[in-house]
C-alpha positions as CSV (number, residue, x, y, z in Angstrom):
1,M,0.0,0.0,0.0
2,G,3.0,2.3,0.1
3,V,2.6,3.4,-3.5
4,M,-1.1,3.8,-3.0
5,N,-0.5,6.1,-0.1
6,E,1.5,8.5,-2.3
7,L,-1.6,9.1,-4.5
8,M,-2.5,11.7,-1.9
9,D,0.9,13.3,-1.1
10,P,1.8,16.9,-0.1
11,P,2.0,18.2,-3.7
12,A,-1.4,16.8,-4.5
13,I,-2.9,18.5,-1.4
14,A,-1.1,21.8,-2.3
15,T,-2.7,21.6,-5.8
16,L,-6.2,21.0,-4.2
17,V,-5.8,23.9,-1.9
18,G,-4.6,26.2,-4.7
19,I,-7.7,25.3,-6.8
20,L,-10.1,25.9,-3.8
21,K,-8.5,29.2,-3.0
22,E,-8.8,30.3,-6.6
23,T,-12.4,29.3,-7.0
24,S,-13.7,29.9,-3.4
25,P,-11.6,32.6,-1.9
26,G,-14.2,33.3,0.8
27,V,-13.4,30.0,2.6
28,P,-10.2,29.9,4.8
29,W,-8.5,26.7,3.6
30,E,-5.7,26.9,6.2
31,R,-6.6,23.6,8.0
32,T,-6.7,21.8,4.7
33,A,-3.4,23.3,3.6
34,A,-1.8,22.2,6.9
35,T,-2.7,18.5,6.3
36,G,0.1,18.3,3.7
37,A,2.6,18.3,6.6
38,E,0.6,15.8,8.7
39,L,0.5,12.8,6.4
40,G,3.5,11.0,7.8
41,E,3.1,7.3,7.5
42,L,-0.7,7.4,7.2
43,N,-2.3,5.0,4.7
44,L,-4.5,6.3,1.9
45,R,-7.7,5.8,3.9
46,A,-6.3,7.6,6.9
47,R,-5.0,10.4,4.7
48,T,-8.5,10.7,3.2
49,D,-10.1,11.0,6.6
50,L,-7.6,13.6,7.7
51,V,-8.1,15.8,4.7
52,A,-11.9,15.4,4.8
53,R,-12.0,16.5,8.4
54,A,-10.0,19.6,7.6
55,L,-12.2,20.4,4.6
56,V,-15.3,20.2,6.9
57,A,-13.7,22.4,9.5
58,D,-12.7,25.1,6.9
59,I,-16.1,25.1,5.3
60,S,-17.9,25.1,8.6
61,E,-16.0,28.1,9.8
62,A,-17.0,30.1,6.7
63,S,-20.5,28.8,6.3
64,R,-22.2,30.2,9.4
65,G,-24.4,27.1,9.8
66,D,-25.0,26.2,6.2
67,G,-22.0,24.0,5.6
68,F,-23.3,21.7,2.8
69,T,-24.5,24.6,0.7
70,T,-21.1,26.2,1.0
71,A,-19.4,22.9,0.2
72,A,-21.5,22.3,-2.9
73,R,-20.9,25.8,-4.2
74,S,-17.2,25.5,-3.6
75,F,-16.8,22.1,-5.1
76,R,-18.9,22.9,-8.2
77,A,-16.9,26.0,-8.7
78,A,-13.7,23.9,-8.6
79,L,-15.1,21.5,-11.1
80,Q,-14.8,24.3,-13.7
81,L,-11.0,23.7,-13.6
82,P,-9.7,20.5,-15.3
83,E,-7.0,20.2,-12.6
84,F,-9.6,19.4,-10.0
85,T,-9.2,15.7,-10.4
86,G,-7.5,12.6,-9.0
87,W,-7.4,10.9,-5.6
88,V,-7.6,14.2,-3.6
89,L,-11.3,14.2,-4.7
90,W,-11.9,11.3,-2.4
91,P,-11.8,13.5,0.8
92,V,-13.8,16.1,-1.2
93,S,-16.6,13.7,-1.7
94,E,-16.4,12.5,1.9
95,A,-16.5,16.0,3.2
96,A,-19.6,16.7,1.1
97,A,-21.3,13.6,2.5
98,S,-20.4,14.5,6.1
99,L,-21.9,18.0,5.7
100,A,-25.0,16.8,4.0
101,L,-25.6,14.2,6.7
102,D,-24.9,16.7,9.5
103,S,-27.4,19.0,8.0
104,G,-30.2,16.4,8.1
105,A,-32.1,18.3,5.4
106,L,-33.6,16.2,2.6
107,E,-32.7,18.8,0.0
108,D,-29.1,18.6,1.1
109,F,-29.2,14.8,1.0
110,D,-30.6,14.9,-2.6
111,D,-28.1,17.6,-3.7
112,C,-25.2,15.7,-2.3
113,L,-26.2,12.7,-4.4
114,A,-26.3,15.0,-7.4
115,L,-22.9,16.4,-6.5
116,L,-21.3,13.0,-6.2
117,A,-22.6,12.2,-9.7
118,E,-20.9,15.4,-10.9
119,L,-17.7,14.5,-9.2
120,T,-17.5,10.9,-10.2
121,P,-16.1,11.4,-13.7
122,R,-13.1,13.0,-12.1
123,L,-12.8,10.4,-9.3
124,T,-15.3,7.8,-8.4
125,G,-17.8,8.7,-5.7
126,E,-18.5,5.1,-4.9
127,F,-17.0,5.3,-1.4
128,A,-18.7,8.5,-0.1
129,I,-22.1,7.4,-1.5
130,R,-22.1,4.5,1.0
131,R,-22.8,6.8,3.9
132,L,-25.9,8.3,2.1
133,L,-27.1,4.8,1.4
134,A,-26.7,3.8,5.0
135,R,-28.7,6.9,6.2
136,N,-31.6,6.6,3.8
137,P,-31.3,3.7,1.5
138,D,-34.8,4.0,-0.2
139,R,-34.3,7.6,-1.0
140,A,-30.8,7.1,-2.3
141,L,-31.7,4.1,-4.4
142,A,-34.6,5.9,-6.0
143,A,-32.2,8.7,-7.1
144,I,-29.5,6.2,-8.1
145,Q,-31.9,4.3,-10.3
146,E,-32.3,7.4,-12.5
147,W,-28.5,7.4,-13.1
148,T,-28.8,4.2,-15.1
149,A,-30.0,6.4,-18.0
150,N,-27.3,9.1,-17.6
151,P,-25.3,9.7,-20.7
152,D,-22.0,9.6,-18.8
153,E,-20.6,6.1,-18.3
154,H,-19.0,7.1,-15.0
155,V,-22.3,8.0,-13.5
156,R,-23.9,4.8,-14.8
157,R,-21.1,2.8,-13.3
158,L,-21.5,4.6,-10.0
159,A,-25.1,3.4,-9.9
160,S,-23.9,-0.2,-10.0
161,E,-20.5,0.0,-8.2
162,G,-21.6,2.3,-5.4
163,T,-24.4,0.0,-4.4
164,R,-22.4,-3.3,-4.4
165,P,-23.0,-5.2,-1.2
166,Y,-19.3,-6.0,-0.8
167,L,-17.5,-3.1,-2.5
168,P,-13.8,-3.4,-1.8
169,W,-12.3,-0.7,0.5
170,A,-15.8,0.6,1.3
171,V,-17.9,0.5,4.4
172,R,-20.6,-2.0,4.6
173,V,-24.2,-0.8,4.2
174,P,-26.4,-3.0,6.3
175,A,-29.5,-2.4,4.1
176,L,-27.7,-3.6,1.0
177,V,-26.7,-6.8,2.8
178,Q,-30.1,-7.4,4.5
179,R,-32.1,-6.6,1.3
180,P,-29.8,-8.0,-1.4
181,E,-32.5,-7.9,-4.1
182,A,-33.1,-4.1,-3.7
183,T,-30.4,-3.4,-6.3
184,L,-31.5,-5.8,-8.9
185,P,-33.5,-3.1,-10.8
186,I,-30.3,-1.2,-11.2
187,L,-28.5,-4.2,-12.7
188,D,-31.5,-4.9,-14.9
189,A,-31.1,-1.5,-16.4
190,L,-27.3,-1.7,-16.9
191,Y,-26.3,-5.3,-17.9
192,R,-26.5,-4.5,-21.6
193,D,-24.8,-1.1,-21.2
194,S,-22.7,0.0,-24.2
195,S,-19.7,0.5,-21.9
196,E,-17.5,-2.5,-20.8
197,Y,-16.6,-0.4,-17.7
198,V,-20.2,-0.4,-16.6
199,R,-20.9,-4.1,-17.6
200,R,-17.9,-5.3,-15.6
201,S,-19.3,-3.5,-12.5
202,V,-22.7,-5.2,-13.1
203,A,-21.0,-8.6,-13.2
204,N,-19.1,-7.9,-10.0
205,H,-22.2,-6.7,-8.3
206,L,-24.1,-9.8,-9.4
207,N,-21.3,-11.9,-8.0
208,D,-21.6,-10.1,-4.7
209,L,-25.4,-10.8,-4.5
210,A,-24.7,-14.5,-5.0
211,R,-23.5,-14.7,-1.4
212,H,-27.0,-14.2,-0.1
213,V,-29.6,-14.9,-2.8
214,P,-28.0,-17.4,-5.2
215,D,-31.3,-18.6,-6.6
216,A,-32.4,-15.0,-7.4
217,V,-29.1,-14.4,-9.0
218,V,-29.4,-17.4,-11.2
219,A,-33.0,-16.4,-12.1
220,T,-31.8,-12.9,-13.0
221,A,-29.0,-14.3,-15.2
222,G,-31.5,-16.6,-16.9
223,R,-33.7,-13.7,-17.7
224,W,-30.8,-11.8,-19.2
225,L,-29.7,-14.7,-21.3
226,G,-33.3,-15.3,-22.5
227,A,-33.7,-11.6,-23.5
228,A,-30.3,-11.7,-25.2
229,V,-31.3,-14.7,-27.3
230,G,-34.6,-13.0,-28.2
231,N,-32.7,-9.9,-29.4
232,T,-30.5,-11.8,-31.9
233,A,-31.2,-12.8,-35.4
234,D,-30.2,-16.4,-34.6
235,S,-32.3,-17.8,-31.7
236,N,-29.5,-20.1,-30.7
237,T,-27.0,-17.2,-30.3
238,V,-26.6,-15.1,-27.1
239,D,-25.0,-11.7,-27.6
240,K,-21.4,-11.9,-26.4
241,N,-21.6,-9.0,-23.9
242,T,-24.5,-10.5,-22.0
243,A,-22.9,-14.0,-22.0
244,W,-19.7,-12.5,-20.5
245,V,-21.6,-10.6,-17.8
246,V,-23.5,-13.7,-16.8
247,R,-20.3,-15.9,-16.8
248,H,-18.4,-13.4,-14.7
249,G,-21.4,-12.7,-12.4
250,L,-21.9,-16.4,-11.7
251,R,-18.2,-17.2,-11.2
252,T,-18.5,-17.8,-7.5
253,L,-21.6,-20.0,-7.8
254,I,-19.8,-22.0,-10.5
255,K,-16.9,-22.6,-8.1
256,K,-19.3,-23.6,-5.4
257,G,-21.0,-26.1,-7.7
258,H,-24.4,-24.4,-7.7
259,P,-26.6,-26.7,-9.9
260,G,-28.7,-23.9,-11.3
261,A,-25.7,-21.7,-12.2
262,L,-23.9,-24.7,-13.8
263,A,-27.0,-25.7,-15.8
264,L,-27.5,-22.1,-17.0
265,L,-24.0,-22.1,-18.5
266,G,-24.4,-25.6,-20.0
267,F,-22.5,-27.6,-17.4
268,T,-25.1,-30.3,-16.8
269,P,-24.5,-33.5,-14.8
270,A,-22.1,-35.6,-16.9
271,S,-21.0,-39.2,-17.0
272,V,-17.3,-39.0,-16.7
273,A,-14.5,-41.3,-15.4
274,V,-11.7,-39.5,-13.6
275,N,-8.2,-41.0,-12.9
276,G,-6.4,-38.9,-10.2
277,P,-5.4,-36.5,-9.0
278,R,-1.8,-37.7,-8.7
279,L,0.7,-35.5,-6.8
280,D,4.3,-35.1,-7.6
281,Q,5.3,-35.1,-3.9
282,E,3.8,-36.2,-0.6
283,T,5.5,-33.6,1.5
284,L,5.9,-29.9,0.5
285,T,7.8,-27.1,2.3
286,V,6.6,-23.5,2.1
287,P,7.4,-21.7,-0.2
288,G,7.0,-24.3,-2.8
289,E,4.8,-25.7,-5.7
290,L,2.7,-28.8,-5.9
291,T,2.1,-30.3,-9.4
292,F,-0.8,-32.7,-9.9
293,A,-2.1,-34.6,-12.9
294,F,-5.2,-36.4,-13.9
295,E,-7.3,-37.8,-16.8
296,I,-11.0,-37.3,-17.6
297,S,-12.9,-39.6,-19.9
298,N,-16.4,-39.1,-21.3
299,S,-18.1,-42.4,-20.4
300,G,-21.5,-41.3,-21.7
301,T,-23.1,-41.4,-25.2
302,E,-23.4,-37.7,-25.7
303,E,-20.9,-34.8,-26.0
304,V,-20.4,-33.1,-22.6
305,K,-19.3,-29.6,-21.6
306,L,-17.2,-29.6,-18.4
307,A,-16.2,-27.0,-15.9
308,V,-13.0,-28.4,-14.3
309,D,-11.9,-27.0,-11.0
310,Y,-9.9,-28.2,-8.0
311,L,-10.2,-27.8,-4.2
312,V,-7.4,-27.3,-1.8
313,H,-8.3,-28.3,1.7
314,Y,-6.0,-26.0,3.8
315,Q,-5.0,-26.8,7.4
316,K,-6.3,-24.1,9.8
317,A,-4.6,-23.0,13.0
318,N,-7.2,-25.0,15.1
319,G,-6.4,-28.2,13.2
320,S,-9.6,-28.3,11.0
321,Q,-9.5,-27.8,7.3
322,S,-11.0,-25.2,5.0
323,A,-11.5,-25.7,1.3
324,K,-10.9,-23.1,-1.5
325,V,-11.8,-23.7,-5.1
326,F,-9.5,-22.9,-8.0
327,K,-10.3,-22.9,-11.7
328,I,-8.5,-25.2,-14.1
329,S,-10.3,-25.1,-17.4
330,T,-13.5,-25.6,-19.3
331,L,-13.6,-28.2,-22.1
332,T,-15.9,-30.3,-24.3
333,L,-15.5,-34.1,-24.7
334,A,-17.0,-36.3,-27.3
335,P,-18.3,-39.7,-26.3
336,G,-15.4,-41.9,-25.3
337,E,-12.9,-39.0,-25.6
338,R,-10.1,-38.8,-22.9
339,R,-8.1,-35.7,-21.9
340,S,-5.0,-35.5,-19.7
341,L,-4.5,-32.4,-17.6
342,S,-2.0,-31.1,-15.1
343,K,-1.7,-28.1,-12.9
344,R,0.8,-26.4,-10.5
345,H,-0.3,-24.8,-7.3
346,A,2.0,-22.4,-5.4
347,F,2.2,-22.3,-1.6
348,R,3.6,-19.0,-0.3
349,Q,3.0,-17.1,2.9
350,M,1.0,-14.0,2.2
351,T,-0.9,-11.4,4.2
352,T,-4.1,-12.8,2.8
353,R,-3.3,-16.4,3.5
354,V,-1.1,-17.8,6.2
355,H,-0.2,-21.4,5.7
356,H,-0.2,-23.7,8.7
357,P,1.8,-27.0,8.8
358,G,-0.1,-30.3,8.7
359,L,-2.2,-32.5,6.5
360,H,-3.7,-30.9,3.5
361,A,-5.7,-32.4,0.6
362,L,-6.6,-31.8,-3.0
363,E,-9.7,-32.8,-4.8
364,L,-11.1,-32.4,-8.4
365,Q,-14.4,-30.8,-9.0
366,I,-16.1,-31.4,-12.4
367,N,-19.5,-29.7,-13.1
368,G,-19.9,-29.3,-9.4
369,A,-19.2,-33.0,-8.5
370,V,-16.1,-33.9,-6.5
371,H,-13.8,-36.6,-7.8
372,G,-10.8,-38.1,-6.2
373,R,-8.7,-37.0,-3.2
374,A,-5.0,-36.9,-2.6
375,E,-3.5,-35.9,0.7
376,F,-0.1,-34.3,1.3
377,L,1.8,-32.9,4.2
378,L,2.7,-29.2,4.3
379,E,5.7,-28.0,6.3
380,T,6.6,-24.5,7.1
381,V,10.0,-23.1,8.0
382,R,10.8,-20.3,10.5
383,A,12.2,-17.1,9.1
384,E,15.9,-16.8,9.9
385,T,16.7,-14.3,12.6
């Protein structure tokens, strides 16, 4: 995160303050200017909070009780300059949200949503919008729904990305987790968007929803595929954009072997014979790589489409095991056809996964069904001191 932290460095803050002084000279921007010397070793999120608090303090001093109106006027004036862009707009959007929520006035709430839509082409407003959604989800979602028809792709993406239940880096919005189907109308309006930038957000949003309402996600994806077929000259052809959105949006359900998701993508139960997996070693020391091989044969009388994955059962600190699914390939086998496959899997200590010594296992998963099991011992070594 060191490089990310420098996205909001003293020169960037000096540029922000220079723009604000030029476009809103009636506000004393001294506290904001002082933050440039206070960044120290703070991470990007902490820097954002520091600058946002300073912006709120400067604006509150000048506003005489009408902070959001002053903020909206100041930030809209700054938008007239092309230099008003980049990561320093993250604290700008957070300051606007803070002042609108402190106000409590519905007109300030609505105007803050509009301001975030104006700011998002310069830097996404997806983080600040979460606090408005948490305060009044129904009012916010009603306004956001209208953004799905906005001519700017950044605003349309904000409608999908800002309302994701599990948006990375962002605070959780309880209403979006408790009512996961509330955002489906937004996705319905955007899944065929002309912008790949927007469609990718829709797919990630759909994948988030799969954690809580998998059947609703599969039903939604099925509707989209059905509509896509109906809108093509060839009734057997799905437009490629919709097909990609559905595949990417169902990726977690496919890994979990959800029958409906698998069937929707053509991975129906198949008659296959599996030989393996065979490991290249029984004991592995971290860091290291494990290679495994196996064969799949179509033992049925019809061609089959296969989603081939594998599960690694990791040893946990308490001695139990936890499985994680990894993708290998998708393939089609004719009756009687046999295919040999191999894969390498790396074991390295990371901040996101700490490996514990002990018995591990590897299994194959084909169209959601588990085949074979091979166990191996993982050993870890202490770092030299």
